[in-house]
N, C-alpha and C positions, 0 to 999 in steps of 0.2 A: 163562184160568186158572180151574181149579175151586177155589172158595173154601170149599167145604163140607168141614169137618173130619170130620164123622161123619154117615153116612146117617140115623141117628135124629134128629139135629139138623135135618137138611133136612126130614124128614117133620114134625117138630114145628112148623116155621115155616109149613108148608103146611096145618096143621090136621088131619093124619092121626091124631095122638095126643092128641086133646082140644084144649083152648085153646092149649097150647104156649107158645112164647116170649112172645107178646104179653101173656099173662095173668101171666107170671112177674114178680115184683117184683125191682127192681134192688137187689142187696145190697151191691155195691161197684163204684165207677167209678174207673178208673186212667188217667192221662194216658199217652200213648205215651212209652216210655223208663223208666217207673217199674218198680220191682221187681214181677214178676208179668206183665210185658208183653213182656219181651225176646224170647221165642220167637216171638210174633206180630209183633213189630217186625222180626225177621229175615226173616219170611215176607212181610210186606206193605210193608216199607220206609217211605219218607217219606209214603206215602199213609195210614198209620195215624194216626188222630186220638186215639182212646181205646179202652179195653177195658172192657166191662161184664160183671159176673158177675150172673146172675139165678138166682133159686131159685123153684121151683114152690111153691104154697101148702102142699101136703102134705109138702114136703121130699123128694119122691121123685125129683126131677130138678134138676140144676144145669146152666145154660146159660152158655156164654161167647160173648158177641157182640162184634163190633168195629164201629167207625165208621171209614169210609174216605173219603178224598177221591177222587172218581171223575171230576171235571171241574173245570177251572180256566180262566177266561177273563176278559178285562178287563170290568169293569162299565161300564154307561152312567153318565155324570154325572147326578147327581140334581137338577141345576139347568139352567135355560135362560138365555141372554142375551136381554134384552128392551130394546127401544128405546122410551123415553118422553120426549117433548118437555119441556123445563124449564118450559114454561108450563102444563103439565097437573098443577097442584099437588094437586088432589083425587086423581087417579090415583096420583101419587107417594106420597101419604100411605097409600093403600090397599096399595101395593106394599111400603112400609116395614112396615106392620102385618102383612103376610103373610110377613115374613121376608126381604124383598128387601134386597140390599146393593149400594150404588153402587160401580162400578168407574170411578174418575176417569180412569185411563189409557185405557180402551176407550170411555169415555163411554156405558156401558151398565149395566143393572141385572142382577145375578145373582138369579134368582128360582126357588124350588123349583118343579119341574114341576107338582106338584099345585096350587100357587097360580096358575100360568099358566092351567091349565084352569078353575079356580074363578073367576078374574077375567075370563075370556074374552079372554085376550091372545095366543092362538095366532098371530094374524095379525101380531103385533109381534115374534115370536121372530127373532133374528138369527143367521145362520150364522157360523162362525169367521172368514170373510173380510169380515164387516161388512155383507153384503147381507141383506135381509129374505128369509127362506125362502119359496119359491114354494108349497110344500105346506101350510104353516101348522101342521105337526105340532110339538108341544112335546116 
């Protein structure tokens, strides 16, 4: 689908007419479905996030830009399940301080991935089936 409304707008984004859209200040931002966006909503459908109106500093140009969703996929969980023995009280305190949360049902710690790397616990990360992961990736 060709999303360019105007060949001059396309040239402006590519820098052929001076600074172009990138240098133009946003004068108005409208959420999809608001008055002033209906024509673009009909064109782009549910992919439309918002419409921005931009004006060049000299007032010689006005640009209409759109923000679109072009990809959607499940995100990775931002935590890992980590096994820590109950006798390792010092490590448990460090995990708590790093934002770890005990899951009594699984008998594992939910720990942010950044904390797993920072504390050097990659070798203790547990897969969903309860087994220690062989790769050690967090």
